[in-house]
N, C-alpha and C positions, 0 to 999 in steps of 0.2 A: 140355601140357594138364594132366597129372597134378599137376605142381608147382603150377600156378595153382589147381587145385581144392583141393588140400591147404591151401594158404596163403590161400585166400579172395580171390584176386586175379582181376580180369577186365581184360585189356589193352584199352586204349581203342579199338584198331582192331577189336576184336571187337564193339564197340557202335556202330560207324559203319554206317549203313544207307542204302538207297536207297528212297524212297517214290515209287511209280509210280501216277499218277492214271489210273483207268480210267473212261470215261464210262458212266453207267448208261443202258440203253436206255429211251427214252420219257420221260426226266426233263429238267428245265430245267437246262441246263449252265451257265447264268449264276449258279447258286447252288451252294454247297458240297455240299449234299445230293444234287446231281445227279451227283456223282463218287464213285467207290469207291477209297479209297487202299489200295494193296497195299504192305506193308512188307517189303522184301527185306533180310534180316539176314545178316551174315557167317556162312558155313557152319561154320567152326571154332567160332565162338561158340555156334552152335546145338547142336553136339555136346556142348559143355560144359554148356549149359543143360539138355539132355535128361538128362544124368547126374544133375544136381541134382534135376530134376523127378521122376525115378524114385525117388530116395531119399526125397524129401519126401512122395511118395504113401504111403510105408510108415511115416510118422512118427506116425501115430495122431491127426493133427490135423483130419481131415475128419469131417464129420457123417455118421452112418450112412446117411442118406437122400439123400446127394448123388450124382447120376449125371452121366455125361458127363465126358470128358477124364481118366478114371480107368480103369485096366485092370479088366475084369470088371463095369463098371457102365455099360451102354449105354442108349441111348434105348429100345430094345426092352424091356429089363428094367424100366425105369421105367414105361412104358406098361402092360406086362402086370400089374405089381403093382397099379397104380391101378385098372385096369379089372376085374381079378379081385375085388378087395375090394368094388367097387361091385356087381358081379353077384351075389356071395354075399349082400350085404345086401339087395338088391332081391328075391332069391329068398326071403328070410325075411320079406318084406313090410315091410321097413324103409324108411328115407328116407336119401338121400345128397345132400350139397351139396358143390359144388366151387367154389373160387376160383382164379383164374389171374392172375399178375402177371409183368411183364417189367421187368428192370433197365435203366434208361436209361443208355446210354453204356458199359456193360460194364467192361472192364479199366481204363479211364481213371479209374474211381472208387477204385481200390485205394489205400489209405493205408499208406505204409511203416511208420509207427510202430505201426499196428495189427497188421500182419503180423509185425513183430519181437516184439511182445508175445505173439502166439500161438506163435511158434517157441520162445520161452523156456519154454513149457509141456511141451516134449518134449526128451528127450536127443538124439534124432536131429536135431530141429529146431535145437537150440543149435549143433550142429556147422556148420551152413550159414548162420548169421547173418552172418558177415563177407562171404560170397559174395553173399547177398541184398542187403546194404547196397550193395555194388558194383553189383548188378543194377539198383537203383533210381537209380543215378547218371544225371545229365543225359546224353542221347545226341544226337549230331550226325547229321544226315541230309541227303541231296541230294534235291531235289524234281524229278520228271521227268514230263513228258507229251509226247505226240507224238514220242517218242524223243529228246527234247532236255532237258538239265538246265536248269531254269528258276530255280533258287534253292537256298539252303541254309537250314538251321534247326537249332534245338536244342529238345529237349523233356525234361521231367522229371515229366510228369503220369502217374501210375498205372503200370501194367505195360504194356510195349510189345506191340502186336499183331504176330503172326508168330513170336513166341518160343514154343518148346515148354514153357518154364517158366511163362509168364504164366497159362495156364489153372489150373495147380496153385496158384500164388500167389493167384489170384482165389478159388479154392475154399476155401483156408485162411482168407482174409479173410472170406468169406461164412459159413463154418461157425459162428463164434461168434454172428453176427447171427441166423442161422436158429435156433440154440439159444435165444436170447433170445425170439424170436417164438414158438417152440413152447412155452416155459415160460409165457409170458404167456397164450397161448390155453388151455393146460391148466389154468392157475389160474382162468381165467374160467369154463370148462366142465369141471370135473374128472371128471364122469361120462361125457363124450362120448368116443367112439373117433375120434380125429383124428390125422392125419399131415401133415407139411409137407415133402414131398420137393422137390428141385430138380433141374433139368437145366441145368448151367452157370449161365446168367443168367436162367433161367425158373423161377418159383416156383409151386407148386401146393399148395393146402390141400384135403384131403379129409376131410369129416366124415361119419361113418356112425352112424345111429341104428338099432340092431338090434332094439329092442323095438317090435313092430308097433303096440302101443297108443300108446306115446309118439310114434311116427312119424306117426300120424294127426293128432295135435294140435300138432305142432311147427311153429313159424314159421321155416322154414329160410331164407327170404329175409332175414328180420330178423337171424338169426344170422350169415349171410354178410356182411351190411352191417356188423355190429359187428366181425366178424373182420377185415374190410377196414380199419376204422379202427385197430384194434390193430396190424395189420401195418404200415400206413403210419406210425403214430406211432413205432414202434421203428425202422423204416427211416430216418425223418428224424433220429432221435436218433443214429444211427450213420452218417450221411452217405451213405446208400444211396438214390439217386433211383429211384423207380419210374415207369414210363411210364403215366400216367393213361389215355391213349387205348387202351391195350392190355389194360386190366383187364377180365376177363370173370367172370360167375357162371353156374353151371349147377345147377339143382335137379332131382333125379330121385326119383320116388316112385311107388308102385303106386296106381292109383285104387281106391277102396274097393269099387265095385260092378262094375268091369270087370276083365277079365284082362289087358288091354293095359297097357303101361307108359306113364307120362306123363313126357315130357322137356320141360323149359322153360328156354329161355335168358332170362336177366334182364339188363337193361341198368342 
């Protein structure tokens, strides 16, 4: 394994996998969405991929607000950060707006050429470019359900599910896109306090208006709509599909004459 890691080679047998189809309860099993594919990868190959994943986590290529699939950046930390900022802003009689998006398809969207371009920005990343190129090589798999092999196939779309390296590769690919979104949003509203954290393939935009006078007259719903257009434009430019049906907006602000807080979901 050490020799393969050093030389950037992945034996083909490490990339041969078994895809087991599990029926989803209560779903129409005559359609592909009614089944959940579980990708069983070669265990030796997974060990090698875990070594590379650990090294790439420390390559400095991730966005500072990316959470999930990275040591020390859990869902709890992401939620605590977002909620705490909102609570502090609300306590100051400010206004808070949230946008939520979900990436459609996840790992299958990752583009090899984009990942290689990002790896070239880091000395640690450059070391693993030969390995990552092998990682994106077309993979063969056996398809199984009801404990019987039903067919064989080959795929070279995106990063494979089930690999410990795929989440890190996905985050590296997403990091530059998130940066572009964040820069565009801050260019549009330079005076706003905004953050664009993500949890793997879930995106969140948090806008905080701390000045209570400005907060009273702000059209937060309109701002969230404009932010949604900006994020979707940059996502489309970078081949990142967002799930329209899973987009949500949330506006929080204090009522002017009452002590209770107003929370409003907006479709």
